[in-house]
DRENKOL-147686 format. One line per 4 residues: number of its first residue (from 1); their letters; for each residue x negated, y, z of C-alpha. Coordinates in steps of 0.02 Angstrom, whole numbers. Each point is the difference from the previous one (the first is absolute). Layout:
<nodes>
NUM) A) X:Y:Z  ... .
</nodes>
This chain:
<nodes>
1) XXXX) 3798:-1176:959  60:-90:161  -91:-90:118  39:-183:-12 .
5) XXXX) 6:-41:185  186:9:73  24:108:161  155:17:99 .
9) XXXX) 83:165:-6  -42:42:189  -184:-86:-11  -31:98:-170 .
13) XXXX) 79:162:57  -103:-1:181  -165:-62:-101  6:117:-128 .
17) XXXX) 23:154:120  -152:-55:102  -100:-26:-163  32:171:-53 .
21) XXXX) -42:61:155  -156:-102:-14  -40:65:-161  5:174:34 .
25) XXXX) -120:-26:142  -122:-78:-115  -6:122:-139  55:131:116 .
29) XXXX) 136:63:-93  141:120:58  140:-76:-105  189:33:44 .
33) XXXX) 140:-138:-20  44:127:-133  -160:28:-97  -82:-133:-91 .
37) XXXX) -191:-21:1  -114:119:-134  -47:-99:-151  -176:-83:13 .
41) XXXX) -146:122:-68  -152:-48:-28  -149:116:49  -189:22:5 .
45) XXXX) -75:76:161  -185:66:-3  -88:-2:169  -184:24:41 .
49) XXXX) -102:-160:40  -56:61:177  91:148:108  32:-72:163 .
53) XXXX) 122:-31:95  103:48:-156  -69:-97:-143  -128:-148:-2 .
57) XXXX) -20:-170:-63  40:-154:113  -120:-163:-23  94:-53:-165 .
61) XXXX) -16:158:-76  160:64:25  35:184:49  59:22:175 .
65) XXXX) 43:137:138  117:143:69  23:66:-168  22:-177:-101 .
69) XXXX) 128:-51:161  93:160:-38  13:-21:-183  52:-179:8 .
73) XXXX) 154:52:120  57:142:-108  -24:-112:-168  119:-136:86 .
77) XXXX) 120:179:45  3:71:-179  9:-168:-109  -179:10:-54 .
81) XXXX) -121:-154:-30  -165:62:-4  -167:-55:-48  -176:97:65 .
85) XXXX) -126:75:-113  -164:2:117  -108:141:-45  -187:37:72 .
89) XXXX) 25:182:57  159:125:-6  -71:68:-171  43:-172:-48 .
93) XXXX) 182:0:58  4:185:-74  -52:-47:-179  108:-168:14 .
97) XXXX) 154:110:32  -53:143:-134  -27:-149:-122  180:-72:16 .
101) XXXX) -82:-176:79  86:42:171  157:91:54  -12:-3:193 .
105) XXXX) -134:41:134  56:-29:178  -45:95:152  -104:148:-91 .
109) XXXX) -31:162:61  128:150:-68  -117:140:-71  21:114:-131 .
113) XXXX) -136:-69:-114  101:-173:1  154:84:-52  -80:14:-173 .
117) XXXX) 40:-167:-18  98:-65:143  194:32:62  7:-35:189 .
121) XXXX) 124:-96:91  61:65:178  -149:-21:115  -28:-162:60 .
125) XXXX) -137:43:134  -62:160:95  -162:-15:91  -113:136:78 .
129) XXXX) -162:32:-55  -104:16:168  -175:36:73  -90:-160:74 .
133) XXXX) -157:26:113  -82:-123:97  90:-20:174  -143:106:105 .
137) XXXX) -18:130:-133  63:184:43  25:174:-70  84:-77:-154 .
141) XXXX) 202:58:-4  40:64:-172  -92:38:-163  -99:122:30 .
145) XXXX) -93:-75:145  -70:-116:-161  -114:147:-52  -158:-53:-32 .
149) XXXX) 12:-182:40  4:-156:-89  172:-55:-35  60:-158:-96 .
153) XXXX) 175:-39:-129  25:-124:-106  -2:5:-194  175:46:-96 .
157) XXXX) 66:65:167  82:158:37  -110:49:137  -138:-5:-134 .
161) XXXX) 55:166:-77  52:57:171  -175:10:81  -68:67:-177 .
165) XXXX) 69:168:23  -104:22:162  -181:4:-76  -69:16:162 .
169) XXXX) 43:-184:43  -117:-146:-43  107:-106:-83  -47:-186:-35 .
173) XXXX) 117:-100:-110  13:-168:3  83:-153:-99  82:-89:137 .
177) XXXX) 80:58:162  -98:-121:101  -165:54:-63  58:169:94 .
181) XXXX) 57:-67:145  -182:-110:12  -98:167:-7  110:101:113 .
185) XXXX) -22:-138:137  -195:-15:-52  7:201:31  -67:40:-180 .
189) XXXX) 139:98:-33  94:126:138  176:-24:-61  114:-100:-126 .
193) XXXX) 162:73:-61  142:-129:-45  173:-39:-1  26:-70:195 .
197) XXXX) 100:-156:-17  -103:-56:-139  -169:21:95  73:-48:165 .
201) XXXX) 58:-148:-73  -193:-53:-77  -73:66:168  105:-113:86 .
205) XXXX) -36:-156:-122  -165:19:46  8:3:184  -52:192:3 .
209) XXXX) 136:99:54  -39:27:173  -154:95:-87  90:138:-80 .
213) XXXX) 130:133:24  76:133:-81  -48:158:-19  135:139:17 .
217) XXXX) 158:38:-93  39:-101:-177  -95:109:-145  124:-45:-144 .
221) XXXX) 139:-120:-27  -7:-108:-127  154:-81:-96  -6:-152:-102 .
225) XXXX) 134:-48:-110  38:-140:-159  -67:92:-141  103:-33:-168 .
229) XXXX) -85:32:-166  62:167:-73  149:4:-104  73:-160:51 .
233) XXXX) 156:63:105  108:-134:11  -137:-110:87  -53:146:114 .
237) XXXX) 188:29:49  22:-206:15  -172:-6:110  57:149:107 .
241) XXXX) 162:-47:64  -93:-156:63  -111:97:91  117:105:75 .
245) XXXX) 102:-153:46  -170:-98:63  -92:127:108  46:13:202 .
249) XXXX) 76:-186:-19  -42:-136:114  -107:-83:-148  -105:162:-39 .
253) XXXX) -14:8:186  -71:-184:-2  -128:38:-160  -76:164:88 .
257) XXXX) -24:-97:164  -93:-139:-92  -106:107:-79  -10:137:116 .
261) XXXX) 12:-76:166  142:-10:130  129:158:-16  26:98:149 .
265) XXXX) 133:-83:126  187:9:-70  69:10:177  -85:170:58 .
269) XXXX) 84:61:168  75:146:-95  80:-123:-122  79:-128:141 .
273) XXXX) 68:138:80  79:63:-142  64:-156:-65  72:-40:170 .
277) XXXX) 99:168:12  70:-23:-179  36:-187:47  111:50:153 .
281) XXXX) 103:128:-101  22:-122:-153  62:-116:120  128:119:87 .
285) XXXX) 64:32:-179  -5:-171:-48  127:-60:154  98:141:-37 .
289) XXXX) 53:-37:-194  -36:-206:46  173:-40:4  66:124:-134 .
293) XXXX) -135:-77:-123  56:-168:49  172:-4:-61  -32:83:-154 .
297) XXXX) -147:-130:-33  125:-129:42  108:83:-156  -128:19:-122 .
301) XXXX) -82:-184:34  156:-88:-77  4:138:-173  -215:-2:-12 .
305) XXXX) -26:-196:26  51:-26:-176  -103:159:-80  -157:-66:100 .
309) XXXX) 20:-183:-63  -3:88:-172  -145:92:29  -87:-128:61 .
313) XXXX) 37:-100:-152  -56:149:-95  -166:6:98  -23:-195:-29 .
317) XXXX) 29:27:-193  -127:124:-13  -134:-75:118  30:-156:-118 .
321) XXXX) -40:115:-153  -131:84:70  -94:-164:52  49:-78:-164 .
325) XXXX) -81:123:-110  -151:46:100  -144:-10:-106  -99:-58:162 .
329) XXXX) 36:-191:81  106:8:157  -26:-144:102  104:-37:160 .
333) XXXX) -107:-125:102  23:-76:171  -117:45:129  -19:-157:83 .
337) XXXX) -54:-109:-145  -12:124:-135  153:-81:-107  77:99:-147 .
341) XXXX) 173:56:40  17:88:-155  -80:75:-163  52:112:-119 .
345) XXXX) -25:-18:-196  -169:89:19  -56:-143:86  43:-141:-113 .
349) XXXX) -96:85:-143  -146:63:98  -18:-197:71  63:-105:-135 .
353) XXXX) 110:-85:102  190:2:-8  115:65:163  56:-168:54 .
357) XXXX) -197:-49:-8  -53:156:101  121:-28:113  -78:-175:42 .
361) XXXX) -167:68:44  -90:105:116  -106:143:5  -168:-115:23 .
365) XXXX) 38:-70:-182  -9:161:-67  -147:77:67  -163:-51:-75 .
369) XXXX) -103:-121:105  -156:124:36  128:124:83  115:-140:126 .
373) XXXX) -122:22:124  62:167:39  180:-15:-43  58:-32:183 .
377) XXXX) -95:160:59  99:85:-146  166:-85:51  -33:65:182 .
381) XXXX) -36:177:-43  135:21:-109  125:-72:118  -66:119:151 .
385) XXXX) -43:156:-111  31:-22:-168  -155:-19:-128  -55:58:-169 .
389) XXXX) -138:-111:-74  -69:-76:-162  -46:-175:-18  26:-134:-135 .
393) XXXX) 142:-112:-49  26:-170:-110  116:-14:-149  71:-153:-43 .
397) XXXX) -146:-45:-119  -138:3:126  -74:174:-21  -20:139:109 .
401) XXXX) 54:190:-31  -23:157:152  149:48:72  27:140:109 .
405) XXXX) 119:-52:158  101:144:111  101:-137:132  96:38:150 .
409) XXXX) 91:-98:130  206:-2:20  113:-97:84  132:-73:-115 .
413) XXXX) 133:-105:61  -93:-24:155  -141:-71:-96  -155:98:-4 .
417) XXXX) -44:22:-174  -165:99:-103  74:111:-139  -137:18:-136 .
421) XXXX) 0:113:-133  -160:-66:-105  -43:89:-161  -131:-89:-146 .
425) XXXX) -156:141:4  -105:-107:-125  20:136:-113  -41:129:128 .
429) XXXX) -164:-118:38  -53:-11:-175  27:199:2  -98:30:161 .
433) XXXX) -126:-115:-62  -15:71:-158  -8:173:90  -141:-74:132 .
437) XXXX) -101:-66:-142  -3:162:-108  -9:98:155  -168:-91:46 .
441) XXXX) -49:-2:-182  -12:194:13  -62:-5:157  -131:-115:-46 .
445) XXXX) -33:101:-172  -9:157:119  -133:-87:120  -98:-101:-137 .
449) XXXX) 1:161:-132  -155:40:-59  85:171:8  17:120:145 .
453) XXXX) 170:27:91  67:155:86  150:37:96  3:196:49 .
457) XXXX) 134:92:94  46:191:-34  -154:57:95  -125:-98:-89 .
461) XXXX) -30:-125:135  -24:-180:-54  122:-126:58  -33:-150:-92 .
465) XXXX) -157:-54:-92  -76:-162:-93  -145:-91:39  -70:43:-180 .
469) XXXX) 2:199:78  -86:-58:138  -140:-101:-94  -24:161:-126 .
473) XXXX) -15:130:146  -91:-84:139  143:35:126  111:-116:84 .
477) XXXX) 171:-3:-25  35:43:173  -124:164:-26  81:38:-153 .
481) XXXX) 162:-4:90  -54:146:110  -46:121:-144  55:99:-139 .
485) XXXX) -35:37:-184  -98:158:51  -124:-129:91  -42:-85:-156 .
489) XXXX) 17:125:-134  -174:64:-58  74:117:-149  68:183:52 .
493) XXXX) 55:52:191  133:-76:101  125:141:-54  -46:-70:-181 .
497) XXXX) 24:-162:51  174:63:91  43:97:-141  -16:-168:-125 .
501) XXXX) 114:-99:118  147:142:-7  -20:-12:-206  6:-169:14 .
505) XXXX) 166:-15:86  66:133:-85  -37:-110:-188  57:-145:88 .
509) XXXX) -186:-91:-73  -163:32:-62  -153:-86:-60  -162:92:25 .
513) XXXX) -207:-46:42  -82:74:145  -156:-66:122  32:-73:176 .
517) XXXX) -154:-27:131  -29:-148:92  -26:-44:164  -199:5:-21 .
521) XXXX) 19:167:-75  -29:-68:-179  144:89:-159  76:-117:-112 .
525) XXXX) 110:46:-149  180:-70:13  159:20:-128  156:25:115 .
529) XXXX) 185:-47:-66  122:68:139  188:31:-16  121:87:140 .
533) XXXX) 121:-110:94  136:99:124  -12:-151:99  20:46:187 .
537) XXXX) -32:183:-21  -114:-29:-138  -145:-108:-44  -112:5:-154 .
541) XXXX) -70:-185:-69  -164:2:-86  -110:-123:-79  -183:45:-7 .
545) XXXX) -140:-72:-113  -190:13:34  -59:59:-176  -190:62:46 .
549) XXXX) -49:-152:-117  120:50:-126  -75:183:2  -169:-63:4 .
553) XXXX) 50:-110:-156  102:180:-71  -149:104:29  -124:-167:-95 .
557) XXXX) 132:1:-130  2:185:-21  -189:7:-3  -10:-144:-124 .
561) XXXX) 136:82:-121  -96:181:6  -165:-98:-36  83:-84:-138 .
565) XXXX) 75:151:-47  -167:95:2  -83:-143:-88  137:-8:-134 .
569) XXXX) -15:194:-16  -181:3:5  -42:-144:-109  -82:28:-168 .
573) XXXX) 101:-140:-78  174:43:-64  123:-92:130  180:-9:-85 .
577) XXXX) 149:-82:82  164:-48:-100  172:-67:51  39:-179:-71 .
581) XXXX) 80:105:-152  -157:91:-51  28:172:66  -142:86:96 .
585) XXXX) 7:24:188  -161:41:26  -137:91:-98  -161:67:100 .
589) XXXX) -106:139:-41  -122:-114:-101  142:-68:-110  6:195:-35 .
593) XXXX) -167:19:-54  -18:-151:-105  165:12:-102  58:188:24 .
597) XXXX) 167:0:46  37:87:180  83:-122:130  170:97:-31 .
601) XXXX) 17:-25:-166  -6:-195:9  89:-38:155  153:-105:-34 .
605) XXXX) -56:-16:-172  -56:-133:-95  -181:-16:-29  -57:160:-124 .
609) XXXX) -167:-70:-59  86:-155:-92  -3:52:-178  168:-64:-71 .
613) XXXX) -57:-141:-102  -60:-74:157  149:26:112  47:-192:-46 .
617) XXXX) -152:-65:36  -29:92:156  168:-40:60  -58:-181:-30 .
621) XXXX) -141:11:100  97:81:133  135:-157:28  -156:-94:-11 .
625) XXXX) -83:96:177  180:-4:71  -18:-196:-10  -158:-13:65 .
629) XXXX) -68:-59:-160  -129:156:-38  -111:86:133  -108:83:-124 .
633) XXXX) -28:43:-181  -76:131:-123  98:108:-108  -33:152:-110 .
637) XXXX) 120:155:35  19:195:-36  -37:142:102  112:146:0 .
641) XXXX) -111:97:-117  23:-148:-123  -156:-74:18  -35:-174:31 .
645) XXXX) -61:-75:162  -58:-176:38  82:-75:186  -44:-153:106 .
649) XXXX) 154:-7:97  8:-112:158  175:-21:48  102:-70:170 .
653) XXXX) 190:-34:18  55:127:168  126:-131:92  117:63:163 .
657) XXXX) 19:-84:152  122:-141:-80  -116:-47:-133  97:110:-132 .
661) XXXX) -109:59:-152  21:201:19  -123:69:-120  -177:-25:-73 .
665) XXXX) -163:74:58  -133:32:-146  -186:68:23  -34:62:-177 .
669) XXXX) -194:12:-33  -46:113:-121  -129:-116:-110  -25:105:-162 .
673) XXXX) -192:49:60  -22:-191:59  79:-25:-178  -135:102:-96 .
677) XXXX) -130:-74:114  42:-164:-34  -17:35:-168  -166:99:17 .
681) XXXX) -55:-161:96  39:-103:-156  -102:105:-97  -146:-9:119 .
685) XXXX) 30:-184:4  -19:-1:-189  -148:121:8  -77:-110:141 .
689) XXXX) 17:-150:-115  -82:86:-130  -139:61:81  -22:-195:75 .
693) XXXX) 7:-65:-178  -131:126:-51  -88:-46:150  9:-178:-38 .
697) XXXX) -58:27:-181  -129:121:48  -82:-140:139  0:-130:-154 .
701) XXXX) -82:142:-119  -124:62:122  -62:-203:12  -15:-17:-173 .
705) XXXX) -90:169:-39  -108:-48:141  -65:-149:-100  -1:80:-154 .
709) XXXX) -105:150:105  -128:-154:26  -11:-31:-187  3:167:-55 .
713) XXXX) -140:50:130  -107:-133:-92  24:90:-191  -3:168:45 .
717) XXXX) -131:-25:120  -125:-92:-126  67:110:-149  -77:141:104 .
721) XXXX) -151:-84:33  -40:-58:-170  42:191:-78  -142:52:146 .
725) XXXX) -122:-126:-102  39:28:-170  -132:137:-52  81:20:-180 .
729) XXXX) 160:109:14  43:-24:-169  -15:-165:-14  142:-129:-27 .
733) XXXX) -57:-92:181  43:173:87  163:4:-107  58:-172:70 .
737) XXXX) -51:36:168  103:168:-11  133:-90:-60  -3:-120:137 .
741) XXXX) -22:122:123  164:117:-49  101:-175:-33  -49:-36:192 .
745) XXXX) 58:178:59  165:-16:-85  24:-176:64  -41:100:161 .
749) XXXX) 112:122:-23  126:-130:-21  -38:-92:153  13:177:99 .
753) XXXX) 178:7:-78  22:-145:100  -71:63:133  100:158:-14 .
757) XXXX) 147:-119:-7  -50:-106:140  -8:167:96  -165:-31:91 .
761) XXXX) -54:176:7  -75:132:-100  -178:-20:-29  -29:187:-4 .
765) XXXX) 102:139:68  -27:171:-23  96:167:5  56:52:-177 .
769) XXXX) 135:114:-79  140:-104:-95  1:130:-133  -191:-49:-44 .
773) XXXX) 44:-175:-16  142:37:-138  -108:100:-102  -140:-124:11 .
777) XXXX) 133:-119:-64  58:104:-120  -175:10:-78  -68:-189:11 .
781) XXXX) -12:-124:-139  119:-120:68  145:158:-13  -56:51:-164 .
785) XXXX) 9:-156:-68  180:-32:59  65:166:-64  -70:-51:-168 .
789) XXXX) 83:-138:-7  158:93:32  -8:149:-93  190:34:21 .
793) XXXX) -16:20:186  -10:174:70  -79:23:164  39:136:125 .
797) XXXX) -104:43:145  97:111:146  -153:16:144  27:99:143 .
801) XXXX) -128:136:11  -48:5:188  9:-191:10  -57:-59:171 .
805) XXXX) -153:-135:39  28:-183:17  -118:-126:62  -28:-158:-113 .
809) XXXX) -104:-87:-130  6:79:-164  -35:-151:-115  173:-78:74 .
813) XXXX) 81:159:-20  -42:11:-161  32:-178:-60  174:-2:74 .
817) XXXX) 31:163:-99  -45:-78:-135  94:-143:22  158:95:32 .
821) XXXX) -28:126:-170  -34:-164:-88  169:-85:43  78:151:-23 .
825) XXXX) -37:19:-174  25:-171:-45  158:27:46  42:107:-126 .
829) XXXX) -36:-77:-156  85:118:-93  -68:168:68  53:101:142 .
833) XXXX) -82:110:160  -134:-56:118  10:112:142  -143:8:132 .
837) XXXX) 47:118:147  -89:32:169  85:114:148  -48:40:171 .
841) XXXX) 181:-75:100  51:0:196  129:-113:56  84:47:158 .
845) XXXX) 99:-156:1  -44:-179:-52  64:-53:-196  60:-162:-66 .
849) XXXX) -33:-86:-160  -103:-133:-62  -94:53:133  11:83:168 .
853) XXXX) -79:159:21  -24:74:174  -5:196:47  -164:106:-47 .
857) XXXX) -116:91:-106  -16:-89:-169  -82:12:-180  130:-70:-116 .
861) XXXX) -65:-72:-174  156:-47:-111  -32:-82:-179  178:-12:-99 .
865) XXXX) 45:-59:-170  159:35:-118  10:-189:-45  107:-112:29 .
869) XXXX) 2:-42:174  -13:-154:114  153:-118:42  39:-23:175 .
873) XXXX) -46:-173:3  -184:42:-77  0:147:133  -15:-104:143 .
877) XXXX) -143:-126:-62  -117:133:-101  -143:23:111  -12:-194:8 .
881) XXXX) -172:-51:-73  12:-75:-155  171:54:-17  24:85:-165 .
885) XXXX) 133:10:-159  -165:19:-102  -96:-123:-100  -133:-83:126 .
889) XXXX) -189:29:-74  67:117:-134  49:146:87  -53:-26:179 .
893) XXXX) -33:-124:145  157:34:112  -97:76:133  26:192:-55 .
897) XXXX) 141:41:114  -62:-122:135  -145:98:4  86:157:24 .
901) XXXX) 110:-71:128  -177:-55:84  -96:151:-21  156:114:71 .
905) XXXX) 0:-132:157  -178:6:19  6:217:-6  127:-25:136 .
909) XXXX) 141:64:-133  178:-20:-58  62:-31:-156  168:16:-52 .
913) XXXX) 95:-37:-174  133:72:-85  59:-74:-164  177:-16:-106 .
917) XXXX) 17:-99:-145  -29:105:-177  -45:151:114  -171:-33:31 .
921) XXXX) -102:-32:177  -75:84:132  -148:-44:105  -42:113:145 .
925) XXXX) -123:-42:111  -42:97:185  -165:19:63  -55:62:174 .
929) XXXX) -78:172:-2  -179:33:79  -62:179:62  -185:-55:-55 .
933) XXXX) -100:61:-134  -26:-85:-179  -168:-105:24  -148:44:-99 .
937) XXXX) -57:-106:-151  -100:-148:20  -174:31:-64  -129:-135:-67 .
941) XXXX) -119:-74:112  -177:-48:-52  -43:-184:29  -149:54:107 .
945) XXXX) 127:60:119  61:-188:27  -167:-100:-22  -61:-104:146 .
949) XXXX) -164:0:78  -27:-181:19  122:-44:137  89:-151:39 .
953) XXXX) 178:-48:-54  101:-145:31  138:-40:-133  150:-100:76 .
957) XXXX) 127:-55:-132  97:-145:-25  -5:4:-198  -157:-35:-60 .
961) XXXX) 25:120:-164  14:138:128  -142:-44:86  -116:-22:-130 .
965) XXXX) 59:183:-82  -11:83:171  -182:-73:14  -42:37:-171 .
969) XXXX) 53:194:27  -86:8:158  -134:-78:-44  -20:136:-160 .
973) XXXX) 21:150:140  -178:-65:76  81:-99:142  -57:-180:86 .
977) XXXX) 167:-114:-28  66:-151:80  179:-90:-27  80:-109:87 .
981) XXXX) 196:-82:-44  98:18:146  -1:72:185  -76:-146:91 .
985) XXXX) -143:0:-112  -24:185:27  -8:-23:193  -108:-139:0 .
989) XXXX) -116:96:-114  -7:150:110  -21:-93:146  -179:-54:-72 .
993) XXXX) -28:162:-113  18:194:21  71:104:-141  15:197:-18 .
997) XXXX) 177:-16:-79  144:-129:-36  128:10:-159  134:-99:74 .
1001) XXXX) 157:-49:-85  161:27:81  100:-143:-74  -95:-180:6 .
1005) XXXX) 85:-163:-22  -9:-112:103  -103:24:159  -22:180:83 .
1009) XXXX) 75:164:-92  -110:157:8  73:41:160  -34:-142:83 .
1013) XXXX) -194:-14:-70  -36:167:52  75:-28:185  -111:-146:15 .
1017) XXXX) -160:108:-73  16:141:131  -12:-121:136  -165:-75:-91 .
1021) XXXX) -55:178:-43  113:124:83  -73:156:-107  -2:-82:-152 .
1025) XXXX) 53:106:-155  120:-57:-141  114:60:-124  157:-82:-54 .
1029) XXXX) 49:-59:-179  170:-62:-67  118:-38:-166  127:65:114 .
1033) XXXX) 60:174:65  -64:43:176  118:-96:137  8:-3:176 .
1037) XXXX) -139:-132:23  -112:110:-112  29:143:146  -23:-114:143 .
1041) XXXX) -183:-59:-78  -35:183:-18  68:35:174  -140:-132:67 .
1045) XXXX) -149:95:-97  15:-47:-172  -7:151:-132  59:53:-172 .
1049) XXXX) 136:-92:-82  -35:-53:-207  112:-65:-125  -37:-110:-128 .
1053) XXXX) -44:-29:-138  -182:47:48  -52:157:-71  -200:25:6 .
1057) XXXX) 33:178:53  137:-12:133  -101:-149:75  -156:79:0 .
1061) XXXX) 76:158:85  84:-102:130  -145:-100:41  -128:147:1 .
1065) XXXX) 143:117:95  2:-141:148  -182:-59:4  -28:206:39 .
1069) XXX) 117:-7:136  -97:29:164  7:-170:100 .
</nodes>
């Protein structure tokens, strides 16, 4: 697109020519008049952050250095628009090229390893690598002289590999050549091996060059070239042409001089002589040919003037097209005031002004206000030397944007102007900022990570570590960079570590666990994730995590799991785990014992112990458990052998780390025995309730018997006395007295039944044989009478010949047998069989029935009938007093079976009843065996044996009739008798009188009873003799009174003989 400013032809031609030459100088291009500039190509260049003097960052964070200046010239000459990708290290540069993020690397050393990922142009520079020593050091001229000495080299430099080939050299590797320089001058190392120009440049800048000297000849030469990403042949060709054209030029020498000092003087003596000789010879030939040439030139000038004009016009047209279509802003500025002389279309688009507006403006109006203070210096430097800088420009809307300015001064038409090529670098800055932020994030992540980080070279040396591993190991980062993997590894030998390292290189990556040693000698577990990268001759990058706590936790978890497994395997309860579908996942040994199925038979299958008719019920319960609605239940299931088992099941849902239900664990307790025990307990509770009821009723009956005994005592006593007074045994008075006595005795027998019911003891216990009781019962008038009333009853006895003895009361036992036989006969109104059976029986385990019988030796009495049986409802109450199906008063009092119950309990026996309606009943009684012999028969005692000798006796009884009866009887027996009505009266009497014996009633109400009264008596007369009398059986209080010194216990009603014998016996006891 033609520019709008109109130039005259001569001025345009002249100006165009100078502008073309100026742009060629600005971009370093070697353009010919007939060769247009190559199309502009955008390329990303990867450079390390710090590698002086080749690469470094200026105060604005932009890369600069010898390699950057070379790259800028090469880019201008080859039509490249370059942007820089700054990496932290050469490894990062390699990664950028390999990953395709960059295509060029300036001034990189040529090596076989790098040819894997780079193609190289012709060398940009060739530098010798020399040995540097201190100024006054001698004896070092070549590499062999360094043996046994400390020698410094710089990381990633070829000198490192060279020196490592000589094992006898003590090599120290530094990250920066300036560190190596300072260590040399401080005497910490003996020599430094490094490229000569670079090291001298650094020494010169530090003002230390005079303290160094170069030892001997160069060891090797370093060739550096521009590296092009492998496979990019077109770019290689393009850049290589520019390199060949640029190296050796003045601009090249200027860049070299800028970064490495002044080059050797150009006009040496040899060069001056050679030039002078050549100049003289040339002058001779010029003078000889001048005339001939002048003539020819004159002829040609006329013929070529038209051609030159056309070429100039074509050159101008090409230049105008180049300027107009350039993507960069191009401005022509007047040097003195910065006024804009010309601007291309890219400028109008970038600034937002049209062409006329821009030509009316100055560069000061386009610069951001904050940068105007440096504008004058920038323009002066551009005019003098040319300048490449970054700054900020203003758009018409007031916004700013970053630009890169390449400006150079030229004289055009007699006017000094600045030609500026300006590039909008907004996107590049944004990319650089994003890259910087990304690198900073990665650097921050690396150094703040909780995991450790290593970078290791091919010899296993640590070349980079982070703070996390430094804290982990206790070593400083500086200390770690002097160590190898073997210095930290605990497991295996150094050879093992080296072999594993080679395996990692071969595989490319590995993940493993090992153990490291801290600085303090302690050991810690680490997990390492490592990858091999072929950077800078090969490196391994590793992340390390301290897993000591995890290992401990794993050990604890393993131990816990083992304990849990042992607990499950050894648990006495069946533990089962199901998946959500109800299939078995775990089946412990206890489950095998409880159910009978082995684990292999049930794993992965539905629970086998669920009967088919219970599957739906089981699935419903399982769904409720999965929902958390049910945690315990009791069910009945089956075993493998078909038997039933009662289970108490506790359940819990199993969940994974995400909280999802993965199954059900159930603890199945076999409660079959417990269920049976509960049934036994219910039976025992029923028995206890019956016993408590019988005890309550017995207590009631005992109270009634006590009062009746007091009345009957008077009747029996006085009738007996009356018989003694009547001399005519055949008279009616004698007959009446006997009738009264017999009636009283029968009433006393009923009272005795009540006392038996009350279980208040057996009044007379002796060893006897139950067979004798059965035989006596059969021969008794009562049994004969019952048999006569029921002639259709067949009586059958089955008595064991060698029946063992028992201890008890023949009266009570005979009464109980008679009651059972009478009930059995009456249960068979139409006839049947009454069976009475005795046998010896040993029980090796308890048996349960109506009563519980414990193990041991027993004499068993059973009475069976073949009558109508007893209903279940009646069976529970048959031993209750006055509970009967008979007509009360006609065939019984309702005390028969109650007396049997009381008698059995008084004899420490047990009773069981088996009955079935329509088939009869069997009462079975178990009596404990005694090993004693049969007691001798009782012999009648003569009255003279219990007659008194005039001793003084005090009768104490709260019942008047009883007092009077006892007084009369004892008076008849020749005793001097005094009576009182209470314990208090007795104590008062004895304080004033003495007696030989006290007859003391045990139950007196109100006031002191027999025990309290006797306790008071012995306080008054410690040796006082006494006997105890009561209408109740012996009690604990009777025993306590006897323990205090009281004598025999006499049970009411009074019988003269029994009372007299007890009194006489106690009186005859020694004091």
